[in-house]
C-alpha atoms as a printed R data frame, in Angstrom:
    type eleno elety resid chain resno       x        y      z
1   ATOM     1    CA   UNK     A     1 -33.258 -218.013 34.394
2   ATOM     2    CA   UNK     A     2 -32.254 -221.402 35.778
3   ATOM     3    CA   UNK     A     3 -32.668 -224.631 33.807
4   ATOM     4    CA   UNK     A     4 -35.112 -225.856 36.460
5   ATOM     5    CA   UNK     A     5 -37.265 -222.786 35.920
6   ATOM     6    CA   UNK     A     6 -37.140 -223.107 32.130
7   ATOM     7    CA   UNK     A     7 -38.161 -226.772 32.272
8   ATOM     8    CA   UNK     A     8 -40.899 -226.016 34.813
9   ATOM     9    CA   UNK     A     9 -42.264 -223.265 32.557
10  ATOM    10    CA   UNK     A    10 -42.342 -225.729 29.657
11  ATOM    11    CA   UNK     A    11 -44.255 -228.204 31.812
12  ATOM    12    CA   UNK     A    12 -46.788 -225.454 32.533
13  ATOM    13    CA   UNK     A    13 -47.164 -224.935 28.773
14  ATOM    14    CA   UNK     A    14 -47.656 -228.692 28.268
15  ATOM    15    CA   UNK     A    15 -50.375 -228.759 30.928
16  ATOM    16    CA   UNK     A    16 -52.175 -225.792 29.415
17  ATOM    17    CA   UNK     A    17 -52.324 -227.786 26.180
18  ATOM    18    CA   UNK     A    18 -53.620 -230.933 27.900
19  ATOM    19    CA   UNK     A    19 -50.318 -232.813 27.620
20  ATOM    20    CA   UNK     A    20 -49.300 -234.763 30.728
21  ATOM    21    CA   UNK     A    21 -47.050 -237.483 29.309
22  ATOM    22    CA   UNK     A    22 -43.997 -236.440 27.321
23  ATOM    23    CA   UNK     A    23 -40.697 -237.704 25.988
24  ATOM    24    CA   UNK     A    24 -37.569 -236.047 27.285
25  ATOM    25    CA   UNK     A    25 -36.628 -235.225 23.678
26  ATOM    26    CA   UNK     A    26 -39.572 -232.827 23.575
27  ATOM    27    CA   UNK     A    27 -37.863 -230.777 26.291
28  ATOM    28    CA   UNK     A    28 -34.489 -231.019 24.557
29  ATOM    29    CA   UNK     A    29 -35.868 -229.595 21.302
30  ATOM    30    CA   UNK     A    30 -37.748 -226.820 23.084
31  ATOM    31    CA   UNK     A    31 -34.995 -225.104 25.075
32  ATOM    32    CA   UNK     A    32 -31.324 -224.185 24.582
33  ATOM    33    CA   UNK     A    33 -29.651 -226.393 27.161
34  ATOM    34    CA   UNK     A    34 -27.498 -229.498 27.032
35  ATOM    35    CA   UNK     A    35 -29.129 -232.941 27.464
36  ATOM    36    CA   UNK     A    36 -27.114 -233.358 30.681
37  ATOM    37    CA   UNK     A    37 -28.463 -230.093 32.100
38  ATOM    38    CA   UNK     A    38 -32.021 -231.007 31.160
39  ATOM    39    CA   UNK     A    39 -31.590 -234.433 32.760
40  ATOM    40    CA   UNK     A    40 -30.425 -232.851 36.010
41  ATOM    41    CA   UNK     A    41 -33.327 -230.362 35.940
42  ATOM    42    CA   UNK     A    42 -35.842 -233.167 35.448
43  ATOM    43    CA   UNK     A    43 -34.338 -235.151 38.331
44  ATOM    44    CA   UNK     A    44 -34.562 -232.147 40.628
45  ATOM    45    CA   UNK     A    45 -38.171 -231.516 39.570
46  ATOM    46    CA   UNK     A    46 -38.919 -235.210 40.185
47  ATOM    47    CA   UNK     A    47 -37.509 -234.866 43.702
48  ATOM    48    CA   UNK     A    48 -39.963 -231.977 44.229
49  ATOM    49    CA   UNK     A    49 -42.904 -234.077 42.988
50  ATOM    50    CA   UNK     A    50 -43.385 -232.053 39.800
51  ATOM    51    CA   UNK     A    51 -42.765 -234.936 37.363
52  ATOM    52    CA   UNK     A    52 -42.314 -238.704 37.506
53  ATOM    53    CA   UNK     A    53 -40.181 -240.852 35.206
54  ATOM    54    CA   UNK     A    54 -42.077 -243.923 33.959
55  ATOM    55    CA   UNK     A    55 -39.629 -245.314 31.445
56  ATOM    56    CA   UNK     A    56 -36.281 -244.198 30.098
57  ATOM    57    CA   UNK     A    57 -36.939 -240.949 28.257
58  ATOM    58    CA   UNK     A    58 -40.626 -240.714 29.241
59  ATOM    59    CA   UNK     A    59 -42.054 -238.584 32.057
60  ATOM    60    CA   UNK     A    60 -45.471 -237.709 33.454
61  ATOM    61    CA   UNK     A    61 -46.383 -234.301 34.856
62  ATOM    62    CA   UNK     A    62 -47.883 -234.437 38.347
63  ATOM    63    CA   UNK     A    63 -50.651 -231.832 38.727
64  ATOM    64    CA   UNK     A    64 -51.069 -230.279 42.158
65  ATOM    65    CA   UNK     A    65 -54.336 -232.123 42.805
66  ATOM    66    CA   UNK     A    66 -52.509 -235.467 42.433
67  ATOM    67    CA   UNK     A    67 -49.434 -234.567 44.477
68  ATOM    68    CA   UNK     A    68 -50.493 -236.911 47.301
69  ATOM    69    CA   UNK     A    69 -51.111 -239.880 44.996
70  ATOM    70    CA   UNK     A    70 -47.852 -239.168 43.159
71  ATOM    71    CA   UNK     A    71 -49.299 -239.664 39.685
72  ATOM    72    CA   UNK     A    72 -52.504 -238.745 37.821
73  ATOM    73    CA   UNK     A    73 -54.914 -241.420 36.500
74  ATOM    74    CA   UNK     A    74 -53.573 -243.430 33.571
75  ATOM    75    CA   UNK     A    75 -56.093 -241.995 31.086
76  ATOM    76    CA   UNK     A    76 -54.257 -238.653 31.395
77  ATOM    77    CA   UNK     A    77 -51.139 -240.035 29.702
78  ATOM    78    CA   UNK     A    78 -51.623 -243.597 28.381
79  ATOM    79    CA   UNK     A    79 -51.926 -242.503 24.733
80  ATOM    80    CA   UNK     A    80 -48.667 -240.563 25.011
81  ATOM    81    CA   UNK     A    81 -46.932 -243.488 26.716
82  ATOM    82    CA   UNK     A    82 -47.962 -245.942 24.001
83  ATOM    83    CA   UNK     A    83 -46.879 -243.531 21.261
84  ATOM    84    CA   UNK     A    84 -43.521 -243.304 23.018
85  ATOM    85    CA   UNK     A    85 -43.289 -247.112 23.009
86  ATOM    86    CA   UNK     A    86 -44.328 -247.127 19.327
87  ATOM    87    CA   UNK     A    87 -47.050 -249.687 20.042
88  ATOM    88    CA   UNK     A    88 -50.704 -249.741 19.035
89  ATOM    89    CA   UNK     A    89 -52.784 -250.890 21.977
90  ATOM    90    CA   UNK     A    90 -56.182 -251.319 23.480
91  ATOM    91    CA   UNK     A    91 -57.490 -251.466 27.028
92  ATOM    92    CA   UNK     A    92 -58.568 -255.065 27.514
93  ATOM    93    CA   UNK     A    93 -59.382 -257.948 29.820
94  ATOM    94    CA   UNK     A    94 -60.471 -257.015 33.347
95  ATOM    95    CA   UNK     A    95 -59.850 -253.301 32.719
96  ATOM    96    CA   UNK     A    96 -62.141 -253.368 29.673
97  ATOM    97    CA   UNK     A    97 -64.712 -255.505 31.495
98  ATOM    98    CA   UNK     A    98 -64.894 -252.878 34.239
99  ATOM    99    CA   UNK     A    99 -65.508 -250.159 31.638
100 ATOM   100    CA   UNK     A   100 -68.366 -252.298 30.288
101 ATOM   101    CA   UNK     A   101 -69.895 -252.501 33.754
102 ATOM   102    CA   UNK     A   102 -68.447 -255.809 34.959
103 ATOM   103    CA   UNK     A   103 -66.564 -254.557 37.986
104 ATOM   104    CA   UNK     A   104 -67.372 -257.336 40.486
105 ATOM   105    CA   UNK     A   105 -63.657 -258.000 40.866
106 ATOM   106    CA   UNK     A   106 -61.815 -254.684 41.153
107 ATOM   107    CA   UNK     A   107 -58.529 -254.943 39.285
108 ATOM   108    CA   UNK     A   108 -55.650 -252.944 40.731
109 ATOM   109    CA   UNK     A   109 -53.726 -252.769 37.474
110 ATOM   110    CA   UNK     A   110 -54.356 -251.429 33.997
111 ATOM   111    CA   UNK     A   111 -54.426 -254.352 31.561
112 ATOM   112    CA   UNK     A   112 -53.288 -253.427 28.062
113 ATOM   113    CA   UNK     A   113 -53.212 -255.661 24.952
114 ATOM   114    CA   UNK     A   114 -50.418 -255.103 22.423
115 ATOM   115    CA   UNK     A   115 -49.071 -256.867 19.309
116 ATOM   116    CA   UNK     A   116 -45.473 -257.043 20.603
117 ATOM   117    CA   UNK     A   117 -44.272 -258.082 24.038
118 ATOM   118    CA   UNK     A   118 -43.741 -255.233 26.474
119 ATOM   119    CA   UNK     A   119 -42.406 -255.498 29.988
120 ATOM   120    CA   UNK     A   120 -44.771 -254.530 32.819
121 ATOM   121    CA   UNK     A   121 -44.621 -251.101 34.382
122 ATOM   122    CA   UNK     A   122 -44.994 -250.838 38.141
123 ATOM   123    CA   UNK     A   123 -44.261 -247.835 40.320
124 ATOM   124    CA   UNK     A   124 -46.026 -246.532 43.441
125 ATOM   125    CA   UNK     A   125 -49.536 -245.564 42.404
126 ATOM   126    CA   UNK     A   126 -49.416 -247.223 38.966
127 ATOM   127    CA   UNK     A   127 -49.353 -250.782 37.654
128 ATOM   128    CA   UNK     A   128 -49.660 -251.574 33.936
129 ATOM   129    CA   UNK     A   129 -49.529 -255.132 32.634
130 ATOM   130    CA   UNK     A   130 -49.163 -255.833 28.926
131 ATOM   131    CA   UNK     A   131 -50.565 -258.894 27.143
132 ATOM   132    CA   UNK     A   132 -49.214 -259.829 23.735
133 ATOM   133    CA   UNK     A   133 -51.848 -260.918 21.195
134 ATOM   134    CA   UNK     A   134 -50.970 -262.520 17.877
135 ATOM   135    CA   UNK     A   135 -54.179 -261.502 16.078
136 ATOM   136    CA   UNK     A   136 -54.208 -258.042 17.617
137 ATOM   137    CA   UNK     A   137 -55.389 -256.253 14.451
138 ATOM   138    CA   UNK     A   138 -58.532 -258.411 14.146
139 ATOM   139    CA   UNK     A   139 -59.941 -257.329 17.532
140 ATOM   140    CA   UNK     A   140 -63.160 -255.248 17.387
141 ATOM   141    CA   UNK     A   141 -62.679 -252.013 19.317
142 ATOM   142    CA   UNK     A   142 -64.673 -249.047 20.487
143 ATOM   143    CA   UNK     A   143 -63.416 -245.745 21.851
144 ATOM   144    CA   UNK     A   144 -64.075 -244.205 25.237
145 ATOM   145    CA   UNK     A   145 -63.333 -240.628 26.214
146 ATOM   146    CA   UNK     A   146 -60.338 -240.231 28.508
147 ATOM   147    CA   UNK     A   147 -58.941 -237.097 30.096
148 ATOM   148    CA   UNK     A   148 -56.435 -236.497 27.282
149 ATOM   149    CA   UNK     A   149 -58.234 -238.034 24.303
150 ATOM   150    CA   UNK     A   150 -60.141 -241.063 23.079
151 ATOM   151    CA   UNK     A   151 -58.998 -244.445 24.380
152 ATOM   152    CA   UNK     A   152 -59.257 -247.733 22.421
153 ATOM   153    CA   UNK     A   153 -61.142 -250.417 24.344
154 ATOM   154    CA   UNK     A   154 -62.066 -253.951 23.244
155 ATOM   155    CA   UNK     A   155 -65.811 -254.391 22.751
156 ATOM   156    CA   UNK     A   156 -67.674 -256.422 25.354
157 ATOM   157    CA   UNK     A   157 -67.757 -259.389 22.976
158 ATOM   158    CA   UNK     A   158 -64.043 -259.196 22.140
159 ATOM   159    CA   UNK     A   159 -63.301 -258.778 25.835
160 ATOM   160    CA   UNK     A   160 -65.149 -262.017 26.626
161 ATOM   161    CA   UNK     A   161 -62.943 -263.993 24.225
162 ATOM   162    CA   UNK     A   162 -59.784 -262.343 25.534
163 ATOM   163    CA   UNK     A   163 -60.790 -263.232 29.093
164 ATOM   164    CA   UNK     A   164 -60.918 -266.887 28.080
165 ATOM   165    CA   UNK     A   165 -57.688 -266.545 26.085
166 ATOM   166    CA   UNK     A   166 -55.718 -265.237 29.065
167 ATOM   167    CA   UNK     A   167 -57.714 -266.902 31.843
168 ATOM   168    CA   UNK     A   168 -54.684 -268.561 33.441
169 ATOM   169    CA   UNK     A   169 -52.846 -265.219 33.742
170 ATOM   170    CA   UNK     A   170 -55.768 -263.311 35.280
171 ATOM   171    CA   UNK     A   171 -57.183 -265.533 37.972
172 ATOM   172    CA   UNK     A   172 -58.432 -268.741 36.354
173 ATOM   173    CA   UNK     A   173 -61.833 -269.863 35.085
174 ATOM   174    CA   UNK     A   174 -63.653 -269.195 38.369
175 ATOM   175    CA   UNK     A   175 -62.718 -265.512 38.114
176 ATOM   176    CA   UNK     A   176 -63.536 -265.407 34.394
177 ATOM   177    CA   UNK     A   177 -66.952 -266.979 34.957
178 ATOM   178    CA   UNK     A   178 -67.704 -264.345 37.603
179 ATOM   179    CA   UNK     A   179 -66.790 -261.496 35.238
180 ATOM   180    CA   UNK     A   180 -68.707 -263.064 32.340
181 ATOM   181    CA   UNK     A   181 -71.863 -263.234 34.450
182 ATOM   182    CA   UNK     A   182 -71.850 -259.409 34.491
183 ATOM   183    CA   UNK     A   183 -70.196 -258.729 31.147
184 ATOM   184    CA   UNK     A   184 -72.914 -260.726 29.364
185 ATOM   185    CA   UNK     A   185 -75.323 -257.867 30.122
186 ATOM   186    CA   UNK     A   186 -73.375 -255.673 27.683
187 ATOM   187    CA   UNK     A   187 -73.110 -258.283 24.910
188 ATOM   188    CA   UNK     A   188 -75.494 -258.905 22.012
189 ATOM   189    CA   UNK     A   189 -75.918 -262.182 20.106
190 ATOM   190    CA   UNK     A   190 -75.254 -260.551 16.732
191 ATOM   191    CA   UNK     A   191 -72.062 -258.817 17.820
192 ATOM   192    CA   UNK     A   192 -70.851 -261.967 19.545
193 ATOM   193    CA   UNK     A   193 -71.338 -264.063 16.413
194 ATOM   194    CA   UNK     A   194 -69.530 -261.461 14.289
195 ATOM   195    CA   UNK     A   195 -66.629 -261.305 16.741
196 ATOM   196    CA   UNK     A   196 -66.384 -265.091 16.949
197 ATOM   197    CA   UNK     A   197 -66.118 -265.267 13.153
198 ATOM   198    CA   UNK     A   198 -62.907 -263.206 13.386
199 ATOM   199    CA   UNK     A   199 -61.330 -265.500 15.987
200 ATOM   200    CA   UNK     A   200 -58.633 -267.832 14.658
201 ATOM   201    CA   UNK     A   201 -58.562 -270.071 17.757
202 ATOM   202    CA   UNK     A   202 -61.755 -272.131 17.540
203 ATOM   203    CA   UNK     A   203 -61.117 -273.709 20.956
204 ATOM   204    CA   UNK     A   204 -61.538 -270.273 22.589
205 ATOM   205    CA   UNK     A   205 -64.988 -269.930 21.019
206 ATOM   206    CA   UNK     A   206 -65.892 -273.422 22.213
207 ATOM   207    CA   UNK     A   207 -64.784 -272.642 25.775
208 ATOM   208    CA   UNK     A   208 -66.636 -269.335 25.825
209 ATOM   209    CA   UNK     A   209 -69.771 -271.046 24.515
210 ATOM   210    CA   UNK     A   210 -69.577 -273.682 27.229
211 ATOM   211    CA   UNK     A   211 -69.187 -270.982 29.896
212 ATOM   212    CA   UNK     A   212 -72.156 -269.010 28.555
213 ATOM   213    CA   UNK     A   213 -74.296 -272.162 28.555
214 ATOM   214    CA   UNK     A   214 -73.131 -272.816 32.109
215 ATOM   215    CA   UNK     A   215 -74.314 -269.312 33.069
216 ATOM   216    CA   UNK     A   216 -77.685 -269.848 31.365
217 ATOM   217    CA   UNK     A   217 -77.031 -267.149 28.726
218 ATOM   218    CA   UNK     A   218 -78.969 -269.050 26.083
219 ATOM   219    CA   UNK     A   219 -79.305 -266.425 23.338
220 ATOM   220    CA   UNK     A   220 -75.610 -265.550 23.475
221 ATOM   221    CA   UNK     A   221 -74.559 -269.203 23.519
222 ATOM   222    CA   UNK     A   222 -76.892 -270.055 20.625
223 ATOM   223    CA   UNK     A   223 -75.488 -267.228 18.485
224 ATOM   224    CA   UNK     A   224 -71.959 -268.360 19.259
225 ATOM   225    CA   UNK     A   225 -72.751 -271.970 18.414
226 ATOM   226    CA   UNK     A   226 -74.284 -270.943 15.092
227 ATOM   227    CA   UNK     A   227 -71.008 -269.209 14.178
228 ATOM   228    CA   UNK     A   228 -69.037 -272.451 14.615
229 ATOM   229    CA   UNK     A   229 -68.582 -275.278 12.113
230 ATOM   230    CA   UNK     A   230 -71.016 -278.192 12.457
231 ATOM   231    CA   UNK     A   231 -70.454 -280.046 15.737
232 ATOM   232    CA   UNK     A   232 -69.176 -283.188 14.053
233 ATOM   233    CA   UNK     A   233 -66.307 -281.149 12.575
234 ATOM   234    CA   UNK     A   234 -65.324 -279.494 15.842
235 ATOM   235    CA   UNK     A   235 -62.120 -280.734 17.474
236 ATOM   236    CA   UNK     A   236 -62.361 -281.750 21.105
237 ATOM   237    CA   UNK     A   237 -61.044 -279.032 23.395
238 ATOM   238    CA   UNK     A   238 -60.319 -279.123 27.118
239 ATOM   239    CA   UNK     A   239 -62.172 -276.526 29.185
240 ATOM   240    CA   UNK     A   240 -58.924 -275.867 31.061
241 ATOM   241    CA   UNK     A   241 -56.045 -276.464 28.628
242 ATOM   242    CA   UNK     A   242 -53.532 -276.419 31.512
243 ATOM   243    CA   UNK     A   243 -55.262 -279.106 33.581
244 ATOM   244    CA   UNK     A   244 -55.042 -282.892 33.068
245 ATOM   245    CA   UNK     A   245 -57.277 -284.071 30.216
246 ATOM   246    CA   UNK     A   246 -59.678 -286.016 32.390
247 ATOM   247    CA   UNK     A   247 -63.462 -285.748 32.545
248 ATOM   248    CA   UNK     A   248 -66.154 -286.047 29.887
249 ATOM   249    CA   UNK     A   249 -67.472 -284.182 26.871
250 ATOM   250    CA   UNK     A   250 -70.711 -286.200 26.850
251 ATOM   251    CA   UNK     A   251 -73.835 -284.070 26.709
252 ATOM   252    CA   UNK     A   252 -72.402 -280.697 25.728
253 ATOM   253    CA   UNK     A   253 -72.706 -279.314 22.242
254 ATOM   254    CA   UNK     A   254 -69.287 -277.667 22.270
255 ATOM   255    CA   UNK     A   255 -67.223 -280.889 22.294
256 ATOM   256    CA   UNK     A   256 -65.593 -279.529 25.434
257 ATOM   257    CA   UNK     A   257 -63.780 -281.939 27.721
258 ATOM   258    CA   UNK     A   258 -65.041 -280.921 31.165
259 ATOM   259    CA   UNK     A   259 -61.756 -281.353 33.015
260 ATOM   260    CA   UNK     A   260 -62.736 -278.704 35.579
261 ATOM   261    CA   UNK     A   261 -65.962 -277.314 37.018
262 ATOM   262    CA   UNK     A   262 -65.635 -273.547 37.385
263 ATOM   263    CA   UNK     A   263 -67.847 -271.718 39.853
264 ATOM   264    CA   UNK     A   264 -68.740 -268.048 39.708
265 ATOM   265    CA   UNK     A   265 -68.321 -265.963 42.839
266 ATOM   266    CA   UNK     A   266 -71.822 -264.472 42.831
């Protein structure tokens, strides 16, 4: 039997067991062939559209029904990929917002939050962007069922803070305000206050509170404000930390310098 056939038979076994993402070493320990021979077999199978290499040493099986797209949906293999990278992770930002029902702006990439920097992954049919978060372990998560297992996703409340945290990288405050207008439907005052209490960057809570007030989400904003220190102890924070510090903080309870006026695309 040829090496190609042996590897293909192993891929069939993987599929039968619900495994679509695998490390090359799993093939090497499962059949009596040299690493060079296995590498050649995998390249030939890739040329036939049977597998696709995502990263060095990591491949994804392409089921027949996804032959045209060239790769199955990310929830078929993302857990295996992140285990291969030896990184805990959660689905966050715009990808998490969409799972919570805030899909006004369709994101064309999977946005993943990790504790250590990881380079983006982009091939035809797949784009994954990684965001490094210092306080990764403090993020409240929930789990959603994916094709090959349960997937960690930031809660709606944690997602709202992350959106503000990474606003510059994902479209600016106008885009964030638009997403928040929908995401707020999935948030509760109690959960928001609890999540805010875990946040080490007080300025993010202040900015989120200002945005929620701006959207007229009174109960959410009130709960967030109650979780903050007394107003007189709050530092002043710019609404857009990357813009010039002009404008006023007069009249808002968040001590936010209104150096921009975001507008939701509703």
